[in-house]
Backbone as JSON, one array per atom type, in Angstrom:
{
  "sequence": "MLKIAYHPIYKHPLPEGHRFPMIKYELLPEQLLHEGTCVAENFFTPEIPDPTLILAVHDTVYYKDLINLSLNRSAIRKIGFPLSQELVNREVIIADGTIKASLYALQHGIAMNIAGGTHHAYTNRGEAFCLLNDQAIGARYLLQQKLVKKVLIVDLDVHQGNGTAEIFAKDPDVFTFSMHGAKNYPFKKEKSDLDIELSNETNDSEYLVILKKILPQLIQEQQPDFIYYLSGVDILSTDKLGKLGCSIDGCAERDRFVLQTCKTLSIPVMCSMGGGYSPEIKTIIEAHANTYRLAQEIFF",
  "N": [[119.03, 117.62, 114.17], [115.96, 115.85, 113.7], [114.94, 113.51, 116.01], [113.63, 110.27, 116.38], [111.96, 107.85, 118.14], [111.77, 104.46, 117.44], [110.91, 101.06, 117.27], [110.95, 97.71, 116.04], [109.27, 96.1, 117.55], [107.12, 97.65, 118.17], [105.1, 97.12, 116.37], [103.87, 94.89, 117.28], [102.18, 91.83, 116.85], [98.74, 91.1, 117.41], [96.01, 89.01, 118.64], [93.3, 88.14, 116.41], [90.96, 90.72, 115.9], [92.11, 92.52, 117.55], [94.11, 93.66, 116.09], [94.08, 95.91, 114.43], [94.64, 98.53, 115.67], [97.39, 98.44, 115.82], [98.56, 98.52, 113.3], [99.34, 101.0, 112.31], [101.8, 101.6, 113.45], [103.67, 100.31, 111.99], [103.25, 101.26, 109.42], [103.53, 104.06, 109.55], [106.32, 104.99, 109.94], [107.25, 103.96, 107.52], [105.87, 105.51, 105.65], [106.85, 108.08, 106.24], [109.54, 107.8, 105.5], [109.24, 107.12, 102.83], [108.11, 109.43, 101.65], [110.05, 111.26, 102.08], [110.14, 112.89, 104.24], [111.51, 112.03, 106.46], [114.73, 110.46, 107.02], [116.73, 107.47, 107.31], [118.5, 108.01, 109.36], [117.11, 109.6, 111.11], [115.78, 108.0, 112.88], [115.93, 106.22, 115.97], [116.68, 103.34, 117.95], [114.99, 102.23, 120.67], [115.53, 100.54, 123.89], [115.25, 97.94, 126.42], [114.79, 99.53, 129.45], [116.51, 100.4, 132.54], [114.87, 99.02, 135.31], [114.41, 100.62, 137.53], [113.77, 103.14, 136.57], [111.22, 102.92, 135.65], [109.96, 102.13, 138.0], [110.09, 104.45, 139.41], [107.77, 105.67, 138.86], [105.7, 103.74, 138.68], [103.91, 101.37, 140.74], [105.55, 98.95, 142.69], [104.54, 96.28, 143.18], [102.56, 96.06, 141.17], [104.16, 96.35, 138.85], [105.86, 94.12, 139.01], [103.99, 92.05, 138.86], [103.12, 92.53, 136.31], [105.45, 92.13, 134.61], [105.93, 89.5, 135.23], [103.75, 88.3, 134.22], [101.55, 87.83, 135.83], [99.24, 89.17, 136.46], [95.87, 89.53, 137.61], [92.69, 88.3, 136.27], [90.8, 90.34, 136.13], [92.38, 92.69, 136.12], [93.75, 92.33, 133.71], [91.63, 92.38, 131.93], [90.85, 95.11, 132.14], [92.99, 96.31, 130.9], [92.67, 95.48, 128.21], [93.97, 94.16, 126.19], [95.15, 90.9, 125.33], [97.4, 89.51, 127.59], [100.88, 89.2, 127.21], [104.35, 88.2, 127.03], [105.74, 89.5, 125.02], [104.11, 91.7, 124.55], [104.34, 93.06, 127.0], [107.12, 93.62, 126.95], [107.1, 95.32, 124.8], [105.76, 97.59, 125.83], [107.54, 98.38, 127.82], [109.77, 99.02, 126.28], [108.75, 101.09, 124.76], [108.54, 103.03, 126.79], [111.26, 103.49, 127.28], [111.95, 104.58, 124.84], [110.59, 107.03, 125.03], [111.91, 108.2, 127.23], [114.57, 108.49, 126.18], [113.99, 110.01, 123.92], [113.19, 112.32, 125.22], [115.63, 113.22, 126.21], [116.91, 113.77, 123.79], [115.27, 115.83, 122.96], [115.92, 117.83, 124.68], [118.4, 118.49, 123.62], [117.92, 119.13, 120.92], [115.56, 120.55, 120.71], [113.2, 119.35, 120.0], [111.79, 116.05, 119.96], [110.57, 112.74, 119.14], [108.25, 110.02, 119.57], [107.33, 107.21, 117.87], [105.4, 105.52, 118.91], [103.67, 105.35, 122.12], [102.19, 107.74, 124.45], [100.62, 106.65, 126.37], [98.45, 107.21, 128.29], [96.49, 106.3, 129.98], [97.45, 104.59, 131.8], [97.81, 103.98, 135.18], [99.39, 104.59, 138.42], [99.31, 102.1, 139.68], [98.01, 100.32, 138.03], [96.91, 99.15, 134.78], [95.05, 100.44, 131.98], [92.72, 100.47, 129.25], [94.34, 99.73, 126.83], [96.76, 100.61, 127.73], [99.65, 100.02, 129.47], [101.98, 100.94, 130.84], [102.89, 104.19, 131.8], [104.21, 106.21, 129.56], [104.92, 108.93, 129.12], [104.75, 110.0, 131.71], [106.77, 108.52, 132.97], [109.0, 109.46, 131.55], [108.9, 112.22, 132.26], [109.26, 112.1, 135.05], [111.83, 111.06, 135.13], [113.42, 113.14, 133.96], [113.04, 115.1, 135.89], [114.05, 113.95, 138.25], [116.67, 113.61, 137.55], [117.39, 116.19, 137.58], [117.36, 117.7, 135.31], [115.44, 119.29, 134.36], [113.11, 121.67, 135.77], [110.38, 122.19, 135.84], [107.58, 120.7, 134.47], [105.28, 120.65, 131.8], [102.49, 118.92, 130.82], [100.85, 118.45, 127.88], [98.02, 117.26, 126.89], [96.32, 116.26, 124.24], [94.81, 114.24, 123.21], [91.71, 112.61, 122.34], [90.63, 111.42, 124.54], [90.49, 111.71, 128.09], [93.5, 112.13, 129.98], [93.61, 110.2, 132.25], [95.18, 108.43, 133.83], [97.65, 109.74, 133.89], [96.88, 112.1, 135.19], [96.28, 111.03, 137.76], [98.79, 110.05, 138.54], [100.35, 112.36, 138.84], [99.02, 113.92, 140.68], [99.72, 114.99, 143.14], [102.09, 116.23, 142.7], [103.89, 119.04, 142.48], [105.67, 119.78, 140.57], [104.96, 118.98, 138.09], [102.6, 119.91, 135.74], [99.44, 119.03, 134.69], [97.59, 119.07, 131.79], [94.66, 118.46, 130.17], [92.72, 118.22, 127.33], [89.78, 117.28, 126.12], [87.14, 115.03, 124.94], [84.01, 115.51, 126.44], [82.02, 113.59, 126.82], [83.1, 110.96, 126.62], [85.25, 108.12, 126.89], [87.56, 108.22, 129.61], [84.68, 107.36, 131.51], [84.34, 107.89, 134.14], [86.14, 110.36, 135.28], [89.45, 111.41, 136.19], [91.0, 114.1, 138.08], [92.7, 116.39, 136.44], [95.31, 118.93, 136.53], [94.38, 120.95, 134.95], [91.47, 120.58, 133.26], [89.83, 120.57, 130.16], [86.77, 120.2, 128.9], [85.18, 119.05, 126.03], [82.39, 119.51, 123.89], [80.37, 117.06, 122.11], [80.97, 116.73, 118.62], [82.49, 119.04, 118.39], [84.01, 121.42, 116.35], [86.72, 122.34, 114.0], [87.23, 125.18, 114.2], [86.09, 125.93, 116.65], [87.51, 124.29, 118.39], [90.18, 125.16, 117.98], [90.1, 127.87, 118.72], [89.7, 127.65, 121.52], [92.04, 126.19, 122.3], [94.1, 127.96, 121.44], [93.72, 130.06, 123.09], [93.98, 129.02, 125.7], [96.53, 127.55, 125.92], [98.81, 129.43, 125.68], [98.31, 131.03, 127.92], [98.58, 129.15, 130.02], [101.28, 128.41, 129.8], [102.48, 130.87, 130.36], [101.66, 131.19, 133.01], [102.65, 128.88, 134.34], [105.3, 128.55, 133.59], [106.92, 126.44, 132.36], [109.84, 124.41, 131.79], [110.03, 122.36, 130.13], [108.06, 120.5, 127.82], [105.67, 117.97, 127.46], [104.01, 116.55, 124.79], [101.01, 115.09, 123.9], [99.88, 113.92, 121.07], [97.36, 112.86, 120.0], [95.36, 111.63, 117.34], [92.73, 111.13, 117.39], [90.83, 113.06, 117.56], [89.6, 113.49, 115.26], [86.8, 113.79, 113.07], [86.12, 111.42, 111.82], [86.87, 109.42, 113.52], [86.53, 106.28, 115.17], [86.4, 105.93, 117.91], [86.2, 108.42, 118.97], [84.39, 111.5, 119.5], [84.37, 113.97, 118.48], [84.54, 116.72, 116.05], [86.62, 117.33, 114.27], [88.74, 118.13, 111.44], [91.28, 116.74, 109.19], [92.93, 118.83, 108.38], [92.4, 120.67, 110.44], [93.41, 119.28, 112.59], [96.07, 119.23, 111.96], [96.62, 121.97, 112.09], [96.25, 122.36, 114.82], [98.54, 120.86, 115.75], [100.53, 122.41, 114.54], [100.24, 124.84, 115.91], [100.84, 124.12, 118.62], [103.5, 123.14, 118.39], [104.84, 125.29, 117.18], [104.52, 127.24, 119.12], [106.06, 126.14, 121.22], [108.58, 126.22, 119.95], [108.92, 128.98, 119.47], [109.03, 129.95, 122.04], [111.23, 128.66, 122.98], [111.05, 126.26, 124.41], [111.78, 123.0, 125.11], [110.25, 120.12, 123.55], [108.67, 117.03, 123.75], [107.16, 114.53, 121.85], [104.53, 112.19, 121.99], [102.58, 109.77, 120.26], [99.86, 108.84, 120.76], [96.28, 108.2, 120.42], [94.33, 106.99, 117.55], [91.83, 106.14, 115.52], [90.39, 105.98, 113.11], [88.32, 104.61, 110.49], [89.6, 104.14, 108.01], [92.9, 103.37, 107.34], [94.61, 105.03, 105.97], [93.77, 107.59, 106.6], [94.49, 107.82, 109.3], [97.27, 107.55, 109.2], [97.98, 109.74, 107.58], [97.17, 111.88, 109.24], [98.79, 111.51, 111.52], [101.32, 111.68, 110.26], [101.45, 114.3, 109.55], [102.17, 115.58, 111.91], [104.88, 115.01, 112.18], [105.87, 116.1, 109.78], [105.44, 118.8, 110.31], [107.06, 119.13, 112.56], [109.62, 118.9, 111.39], [109.5, 121.06, 109.6], [109.15, 123.3, 111.31], [111.17, 123.17, 113.29], [113.56, 122.47, 112.02]],
  "CA": [[118.29, 116.57, 113.46], [114.82, 115.31, 114.38], [115.21, 112.12, 116.46], [112.36, 109.61, 116.54], [112.05, 106.49, 118.68], [111.02, 103.39, 116.75], [111.4, 99.68, 117.44], [110.05, 96.78, 115.37], [108.28, 95.51, 118.48], [105.94, 98.51, 118.2], [104.04, 96.58, 115.53], [103.56, 93.58, 117.89], [100.9, 91.28, 116.4], [97.77, 90.68, 118.43], [94.99, 88.1, 118.11], [92.27, 88.75, 115.53], [90.03, 91.61, 116.63], [92.91, 93.5, 118.25], [95.26, 94.0, 115.29], [93.96, 97.17, 113.67], [95.34, 99.65, 116.28], [98.83, 98.27, 115.72], [99.04, 98.63, 111.93], [99.94, 102.35, 112.05], [103.18, 101.65, 113.91], [104.48, 99.79, 110.89], [103.07, 102.08, 108.2], [103.89, 105.48, 109.7], [107.72, 105.24, 109.54], [107.43, 103.68, 106.08], [105.39, 106.67, 104.93], [107.76, 109.2, 106.45], [110.72, 107.55, 104.69], [108.83, 107.13, 101.39], [107.84, 110.76, 101.12], [111.26, 112.09, 102.29], [110.07, 113.71, 105.5], [112.59, 111.55, 107.31], [115.69, 109.51, 106.54], [116.99, 106.45, 108.32], [119.25, 108.56, 110.52], [116.2, 110.23, 112.04], [115.22, 107.03, 113.8], [116.82, 105.47, 116.87], [116.07, 102.12, 118.49], [115.01, 102.13, 122.12], [115.81, 99.24, 124.46], [114.62, 97.77, 127.74], [115.5, 100.38, 130.37], [116.65, 100.0, 133.94], [113.52, 98.99, 135.92], [114.25, 101.7, 138.53], [113.22, 104.27, 135.91], [109.81, 102.64, 135.61], [109.49, 102.1, 139.36], [109.98, 105.82, 139.9], [106.4, 106.07, 138.62], [104.74, 102.65, 138.9], [103.92, 100.58, 141.96], [106.4, 97.76, 142.59], [103.78, 95.05, 143.05], [101.96, 96.05, 139.86], [105.19, 96.13, 137.83], [106.29, 92.74, 139.1], [102.91, 91.22, 138.32], [103.12, 92.74, 134.87], [106.54, 91.48, 133.92], [105.82, 88.07, 135.5], [102.5, 87.86, 133.58], [100.74, 87.28, 136.88], [98.07, 90.01, 136.76], [94.61, 88.75, 137.65], [91.86, 88.45, 135.08], [90.17, 91.68, 136.15], [93.37, 93.67, 135.75], [93.99, 92.13, 132.3], [90.43, 92.81, 131.22], [90.88, 96.54, 132.09], [93.96, 96.7, 129.9], [91.97, 95.33, 126.97], [94.77, 93.32, 125.31], [95.62, 89.66, 125.92], [98.74, 89.74, 128.13], [101.97, 88.38, 126.77], [105.67, 88.74, 127.33], [106.1, 90.47, 123.96], [103.33, 92.93, 124.79], [104.96, 93.76, 128.13], [108.4, 94.15, 126.46], [106.78, 96.42, 123.93], [105.47, 98.79, 126.65], [108.77, 98.79, 128.49], [110.63, 99.65, 125.25], [108.14, 102.41, 124.49], [108.94, 103.94, 127.85], [112.64, 103.87, 127.03], [111.9, 105.48, 123.71], [110.21, 108.37, 125.51], [113.0, 108.73, 128.04], [115.65, 108.91, 125.3], [113.52, 111.14, 123.12], [113.24, 113.46, 126.1], [117.02, 113.72, 126.24], [117.17, 114.36, 122.49], [114.56, 117.08, 122.87], [116.74, 118.84, 125.39], [119.51, 118.86, 122.77], [117.54, 119.61, 119.59], [114.34, 121.31, 120.78], [112.07, 118.44, 119.82], [111.99, 114.65, 119.61], [109.3, 112.1, 119.03], [108.16, 108.54, 119.7], [106.25, 106.66, 116.95], [104.36, 104.96, 119.78], [103.58, 106.11, 123.32], [100.98, 108.41, 124.74], [99.88, 105.62, 127.13], [98.09, 108.06, 129.38], [95.51, 105.63, 130.83], [98.14, 103.75, 132.81], [97.92, 104.54, 136.52], [100.54, 104.17, 139.23], [99.21, 100.71, 140.09], [97.24, 99.48, 137.11], [96.76, 99.58, 133.38], [93.7, 100.57, 131.44], [92.46, 100.93, 127.85], [95.48, 99.5, 125.99], [97.92, 101.28, 128.31], [100.23, 99.25, 130.61], [102.91, 101.79, 131.55], [102.67, 105.58, 131.31], [105.54, 106.57, 129.03], [105.3, 110.37, 129.35], [105.0, 110.13, 133.13], [108.14, 107.94, 133.22], [109.95, 110.45, 131.02], [108.9, 113.45, 133.09], [109.85, 111.81, 136.36], [113.25, 110.9, 134.92], [114.04, 114.45, 133.8], [112.99, 115.83, 137.16], [114.95, 113.3, 139.22], [118.01, 113.88, 137.1], [117.53, 117.64, 137.68], [117.59, 118.25, 133.97], [114.39, 120.31, 134.23], [112.51, 122.01, 137.03], [108.93, 122.23, 135.8], [107.11, 120.06, 133.22], [103.87, 120.82, 131.42], [101.98, 117.86, 129.93], [99.75, 118.93, 127.04], [97.38, 116.03, 126.42], [95.27, 116.64, 123.32], [94.07, 113.06, 122.78], [90.27, 112.84, 122.56], [90.28, 110.86, 125.81], [91.23, 112.33, 129.2], [94.67, 111.46, 130.5], [93.25, 109.91, 133.66], [96.33, 107.85, 134.54], [98.6, 110.84, 134.1], [96.32, 112.95, 136.26], [96.46, 110.36, 139.01], [100.21, 109.91, 138.9], [100.94, 113.62, 139.22], [98.02, 114.68, 141.45], [100.35, 115.65, 144.29], [103.41, 116.63, 142.31], [103.86, 120.43, 142.02], [106.64, 120.01, 139.46], [104.34, 118.58, 136.8], [101.24, 120.44, 135.55], [98.74, 118.19, 133.75], [96.54, 119.77, 131.1], [93.99, 117.51, 129.27], [91.61, 118.8, 126.58], [89.23, 116.02, 125.67], [85.71, 114.92, 124.82], [83.34, 115.42, 127.74], [81.17, 112.4, 126.88], [83.88, 109.91, 126.09], [86.09, 107.39, 127.85], [86.95, 107.46, 130.68], [83.43, 107.99, 131.9], [84.66, 108.49, 135.47], [87.4, 111.01, 135.0], [90.25, 111.93, 137.3], [91.13, 115.55, 138.04], [93.96, 116.99, 136.01], [95.47, 120.32, 137.02], [93.41, 121.65, 134.14], [90.67, 119.76, 132.27], [88.93, 121.28, 129.3], [85.9, 119.17, 128.33], [84.62, 119.55, 124.78], [81.09, 118.89, 123.5], [80.36, 116.24, 120.91], [81.0, 117.43, 117.33], [83.29, 120.28, 118.37], [84.7, 121.51, 115.06], [88.06, 122.92, 113.99], [87.31, 126.56, 114.64], [85.79, 125.93, 118.08], [88.65, 123.62, 119.07], [91.4, 125.95, 117.91], [89.9, 129.04, 119.55], [89.93, 127.28, 122.91], [93.46, 125.87, 122.5], [94.95, 129.13, 121.23], [93.55, 130.91, 124.27], [94.4, 128.36, 126.93], [97.9, 127.15, 126.05], [99.71, 130.51, 126.03], [98.06, 131.39, 129.33], [99.16, 128.09, 130.89], [102.73, 128.55, 129.75], [102.82, 132.1, 131.09], [101.45, 130.97, 134.46], [103.39, 127.77, 134.89], [106.72, 128.72, 133.25], [107.59, 125.13, 132.26], [111.08, 124.38, 130.99], [109.9, 121.19, 129.25], [106.66, 120.12, 127.52], [105.31, 116.71, 126.8], [102.79, 116.75, 123.95], [100.36, 113.9, 123.45], [99.24, 114.39, 119.85], [96.42, 111.92, 119.49], [94.59, 112.12, 116.16], [91.35, 110.65, 117.55], [89.92, 114.19, 117.6], [89.03, 113.56, 113.91], [85.35, 113.46, 112.97], [86.02, 110.07, 111.36], [87.42, 108.44, 114.46], [85.54, 105.36, 115.72], [86.39, 106.02, 119.37], [86.08, 109.83, 119.34], [83.07, 112.08, 119.21], [84.58, 115.37, 118.09], [84.28, 116.97, 114.65], [87.75, 117.99, 113.62], [89.25, 117.63, 110.15], [92.73, 116.54, 109.14], [93.57, 120.19, 108.35], [92.28, 121.26, 111.77], [94.32, 118.53, 113.47], [97.43, 119.74, 111.61], [96.73, 123.31, 112.63], [96.51, 122.13, 116.26], [99.94, 120.54, 115.92], [101.36, 123.59, 114.19], [100.18, 125.84, 117.01], [101.57, 123.63, 119.78], [104.93, 123.05, 118.09], [105.36, 126.63, 116.95], [104.59, 127.88, 120.44], [107.25, 125.57, 121.87], [109.75, 126.71, 119.25], [109.03, 130.41, 119.69], [109.37, 130.19, 123.44], [112.43, 127.91, 123.28], [110.74, 125.21, 125.37], [111.88, 121.66, 124.48], [109.0, 119.38, 123.53], [108.74, 115.61, 123.37], [105.81, 114.16, 121.35], [104.1, 110.81, 121.84], [101.5, 109.83, 119.24], [98.49, 108.68, 121.23], [95.3, 107.4, 119.69], [93.89, 107.26, 116.2], [91.08, 104.93, 115.22], [89.53, 106.16, 111.97], [88.14, 103.35, 109.78], [90.58, 103.99, 106.95], [94.23, 103.51, 107.87], [95.26, 106.16, 105.31], [93.41, 108.77, 107.34], [95.27, 107.81, 110.52], [98.69, 107.77, 108.82], [98.11, 111.14, 107.12], [97.03, 112.78, 110.39], [100.03, 111.41, 112.31], [102.47, 112.13, 109.49], [101.44, 115.78, 109.61], [102.9, 116.04, 113.12], [106.32, 114.87, 111.83], [106.19, 117.13, 108.75], [105.49, 120.13, 110.97], [108.26, 119.16, 113.41], [110.72, 119.16, 110.51], [109.34, 122.4, 109.08], [109.26, 124.34, 112.32], [112.39, 123.11, 114.06], [114.81, 122.15, 111.31]],
  "C": [[117.1, 116.06, 114.32], [115.11, 113.86, 114.74], [113.84, 111.51, 116.86], [112.6, 108.19, 117.06], [111.18, 105.56, 117.9], [111.72, 102.06, 116.97], [110.44, 98.76, 116.73], [108.99, 96.17, 116.25], [107.03, 96.36, 118.6], [104.78, 97.92, 117.44], [103.68, 95.16, 115.98], [102.2, 93.05, 117.44], [100.02, 90.87, 117.56], [96.77, 89.7, 117.82], [93.96, 88.86, 117.25], [91.31, 89.54, 116.4], [90.79, 92.69, 117.38], [94.02, 94.12, 117.35], [95.23, 95.42, 114.74], [94.72, 98.33, 114.35], [96.84, 99.63, 116.12], [99.37, 98.56, 114.35], [99.8, 99.96, 111.69], [101.4, 102.37, 112.48], [104.16, 101.08, 112.9], [104.45, 100.75, 109.71], [103.59, 103.48, 108.33], [105.34, 105.75, 109.36], [107.98, 104.97, 108.06], [106.99, 104.9, 105.24], [106.31, 107.84, 105.03], [109.02, 109.06, 105.64], [110.38, 107.65, 103.21], [108.71, 108.54, 100.88], [109.01, 111.71, 101.35], [111.18, 113.02, 103.47], [111.21, 113.33, 106.45], [113.55, 110.63, 106.51], [116.0, 108.54, 107.65], [117.63, 106.99, 109.55], [118.34, 109.31, 111.52], [115.75, 109.3, 113.16], [116.27, 106.41, 114.76], [116.0, 104.35, 117.53], [116.12, 102.06, 119.99], [115.25, 100.73, 122.61], [114.99, 99.05, 125.71], [115.4, 98.58, 128.73], [115.73, 99.77, 131.73], [115.28, 100.07, 134.61], [113.32, 100.1, 136.94], [113.6, 102.94, 137.88], [111.68, 104.15, 135.78], [109.2, 102.69, 137.02], [109.47, 103.45, 140.05], [108.53, 106.33, 139.73], [105.39, 104.98, 139.05], [105.0, 101.85, 140.16], [104.71, 99.27, 141.75], [105.61, 96.46, 142.38], [103.12, 94.95, 141.67], [103.01, 95.73, 138.78], [105.67, 94.7, 137.83], [105.24, 91.78, 138.54], [102.87, 91.32, 136.8], [104.21, 91.97, 134.16], [106.58, 89.95, 134.14], [104.55, 87.47, 134.89], [101.53, 87.24, 134.6], [99.6, 88.2, 137.3], [96.81, 89.16, 136.78], [93.73, 89.11, 136.45], [91.2, 89.83, 135.01], [91.12, 92.76, 135.69], [93.68, 93.57, 134.21], [92.84, 92.63, 131.47], [90.4, 94.41, 131.12], [91.88, 97.04, 131.06], [93.42, 96.53, 128.46], [92.72, 94.53, 125.94], [95.06, 92.05, 126.01], [97.08, 89.9, 126.38], [99.74, 88.74, 127.62], [103.28, 89.01, 127.07], [106.09, 89.76, 126.27], [105.34, 91.78, 124.14], [103.94, 93.77, 125.93], [106.3, 94.37, 127.71], [108.15, 95.36, 125.59], [106.53, 97.71, 124.74], [106.7, 99.29, 127.34], [109.71, 99.53, 127.5], [110.07, 101.0, 124.83], [108.55, 103.43, 125.52], [110.39, 104.4, 127.68], [112.74, 104.8, 125.86], [111.54, 106.92, 124.11], [111.27, 109.0, 126.4], [114.11, 109.27, 127.14], [115.24, 110.07, 124.41], [113.47, 112.41, 123.95], [114.63, 114.08, 126.14], [117.39, 114.37, 124.92], [116.44, 115.72, 122.37], [115.29, 118.19, 123.58], [117.88, 119.33, 124.51], [119.06, 119.61, 121.5], [116.24, 120.42, 119.57], [113.1, 120.47, 120.68], [112.57, 117.03, 119.56], [110.69, 113.94, 119.76], [109.42, 110.61, 119.22], [107.02, 108.12, 118.81], [105.07, 106.11, 117.77], [104.24, 105.86, 121.04], [102.26, 106.89, 123.43], [100.05, 107.51, 125.57], [99.34, 106.24, 128.45], [97.01, 107.47, 130.27], [96.13, 104.74, 131.89], [98.31, 104.53, 134.12], [99.19, 104.11, 137.24], [100.5, 102.68, 139.42], [98.37, 99.85, 139.26], [97.26, 100.03, 135.71], [95.31, 99.68, 133.01], [93.74, 100.87, 129.94], [93.69, 100.88, 126.99], [96.75, 100.13, 126.5], [98.4, 100.46, 129.54], [101.13, 100.09, 131.49], [102.78, 103.16, 130.95], [103.96, 106.2, 130.87], [105.92, 108.06, 129.3], [105.5, 110.66, 130.87], [106.38, 109.64, 133.55], [109.19, 108.92, 132.73], [110.07, 111.68, 131.88], [109.57, 113.23, 134.41], [111.39, 111.66, 136.24], [113.96, 112.26, 134.81], [114.11, 115.22, 135.09], [113.96, 115.23, 138.14], [116.4, 113.52, 138.86], [118.39, 115.38, 137.16], [117.92, 118.28, 136.34], [116.54, 119.32, 133.65], [113.83, 120.56, 135.63], [110.98, 121.95, 137.02], [108.49, 121.68, 134.42], [105.63, 120.35, 133.05], [103.51, 119.66, 130.5], [100.75, 118.38, 129.22], [99.15, 117.71, 126.37], [96.19, 116.37, 125.59], [94.64, 115.4, 122.62], [92.58, 113.29, 123.07], [89.8, 112.29, 123.95], [91.12, 111.52, 126.93], [92.38, 111.45, 129.66], [94.51, 111.13, 131.94], [94.42, 109.31, 134.45], [97.36, 108.91, 134.86], [98.19, 111.78, 135.19], [96.54, 112.32, 137.64], [97.9, 110.32, 139.48], [100.77, 111.2, 139.44], [100.04, 114.51, 140.09], [98.66, 115.49, 142.56], [101.78, 116.12, 143.99], [103.42, 118.06, 141.73], [104.79, 120.72, 140.85], [106.13, 119.61, 138.11], [102.91, 119.13, 136.77], [100.59, 119.64, 134.43], [97.57, 118.94, 133.12], [95.94, 118.72, 130.05], [92.78, 118.22, 128.65], [91.0, 117.65, 125.78], [87.71, 116.06, 125.51], [85.05, 114.74, 126.17], [82.59, 114.12, 127.93], [81.9, 111.23, 126.23], [84.68, 109.24, 127.19], [87.24, 108.3, 128.33], [85.7, 108.13, 131.22], [83.48, 108.48, 133.32], [86.05, 109.05, 135.37], [88.13, 111.4, 136.27], [90.33, 113.44, 137.15], [92.53, 115.97, 137.65], [94.14, 118.35, 136.65], [94.59, 121.24, 136.23], [92.79, 120.69, 133.14], [89.77, 120.69, 131.48], [88.06, 120.22, 128.6], [85.15, 119.78, 127.14], [83.31, 118.8, 124.48], [81.27, 118.02, 122.31], [80.29, 117.15, 119.67], [81.72, 118.75, 117.38], [84.13, 120.32, 117.12], [86.04, 122.19, 115.18], [88.11, 124.29, 114.62], [87.06, 126.68, 116.17], [87.02, 125.37, 118.85], [89.84, 124.54, 119.12], [91.31, 127.26, 118.71], [90.19, 128.76, 121.0], [91.45, 127.01, 123.15], [94.34, 127.09, 122.43], [94.8, 130.12, 122.36], [94.21, 130.31, 125.51], [95.9, 128.12, 127.01], [98.87, 128.29, 126.39], [99.55, 130.97, 127.46], [98.75, 130.42, 130.29], [100.69, 128.24, 130.93], [103.19, 129.78, 130.49], [102.7, 131.9, 132.58], [102.41, 129.95, 135.02], [104.91, 127.86, 134.62], [107.43, 127.37, 133.16], [108.91, 125.28, 131.48], [111.14, 123.12, 130.14], [108.44, 120.88, 129.07], [106.59, 118.76, 126.94], [103.99, 116.92, 126.07], [102.28, 115.42, 123.52], [99.46, 114.29, 122.28], [98.3, 113.41, 119.22], [95.63, 112.47, 118.3], [93.16, 111.53, 116.22], [90.39, 111.8, 117.79], [89.21, 114.31, 116.22], [87.57, 113.14, 113.92], [85.13, 112.01, 112.54], [86.38, 109.03, 112.39], [86.3, 107.58, 115.1], [85.38, 105.48, 117.23], [86.31, 107.46, 119.88], [84.72, 110.36, 118.93], [83.18, 113.57, 118.8], [84.43, 115.51, 116.56], [85.39, 117.63, 113.93], [88.18, 117.35, 112.33], [90.75, 117.36, 110.24], [93.44, 117.9, 109.13], [93.52, 120.83, 109.73], [93.2, 120.58, 112.76], [95.73, 118.98, 113.21], [97.62, 121.12, 112.12], [96.93, 123.29, 114.18], [97.97, 121.83, 116.52], [100.85, 121.7, 115.62], [101.41, 124.58, 115.3], [101.01, 125.41, 118.21], [103.07, 123.67, 119.52], [105.53, 124.42, 117.86], [105.48, 127.41, 118.24], [105.81, 127.44, 121.22], [108.53, 126.18, 121.26], [109.97, 128.19, 119.56], [109.49, 130.76, 121.06], [110.6, 129.43, 123.87], [112.22, 126.92, 124.39], [110.87, 123.84, 124.69], [110.58, 120.89, 124.59], [109.25, 117.96, 123.04], [107.31, 115.16, 123.04], [105.64, 112.63, 121.35], [102.8, 110.8, 121.05], [100.09, 109.7, 119.77], [97.58, 107.95, 120.26], [94.98, 107.89, 118.29], [93.17, 106.04, 115.7], [90.04, 105.15, 114.07], [89.44, 104.86, 111.18], [89.15, 103.11, 108.69], [91.96, 104.32, 107.45], [94.97, 104.71, 107.22], [94.97, 107.47, 106.02], [94.27, 108.91, 108.61], [96.72, 108.15, 110.2], [98.9, 109.21, 108.38], [98.06, 112.11, 108.29], [98.27, 112.7, 111.25], [101.24, 111.95, 111.54], [102.57, 113.64, 109.49], [102.26, 116.31, 110.79], [104.41, 116.03, 112.84], [106.74, 115.9, 110.76], [106.32, 118.47, 109.38], [106.7, 120.24, 111.89], [109.47, 119.52, 112.56], [110.67, 120.63, 110.02], [109.66, 123.47, 110.12], [110.62, 124.37, 113.02], [113.66, 122.95, 113.27], [114.8, 122.73, 109.91]]
}
């Protein structure tokens, strides 16, 4: 059975001007249930995890300042959200969702987190709506528990996974692959193990040709026994924060290729949703829902 992390805190309300990015976390599970892609049993509720699991990735001083709401103004400004206890709890619970989804993926081949993909969070700071790096926390947990030996992070959000790149820069057990817009945030990029930078307006065919060439080669070279997939839908041409030219069908074909590759090669995959900022919420929900529909079709 497909297992999906979801907690009501994912839809945490923010002050006016910050609310739109959060709406999808409420609507997406409702859509999946309404259309019959999922049933209630598909969802599990993450909790606040043991802090040591977070501290295996994040700096102690940063984490303490975060949970005590004592970050300085500059640090809060980089995060982009007003800091609150509920917001911090939300990020901590998202991390637990990714840890537990990783364990479910080892059992069932795939698992997902309605939220997550917080790839701009560094070891010692947050950036761009990301406080804690959920996939980095999940990967470090699996490695420390000796449940896997080599992890491949496939980050297909339109923005480079700069925090993830920094966290694993000196870790040979995690290979970071980010395929993103060249002229988009972050404007000063970190160095992933492999960065593929795409020109503005890159369309479906161009995008898919590159991905279908690169991913099988990476898997052959790196021989991962676990994959984290960041399936951001901000590659859409309609996205307010992206500059690529992909369609909903192209985005779905991207997901199909990644998930089918994992299934064919028997590599467990854990998916975090990442970004999506099209002006119409129905576009965002449809693009994200496709990832879940394909997971059900391919794996179950």
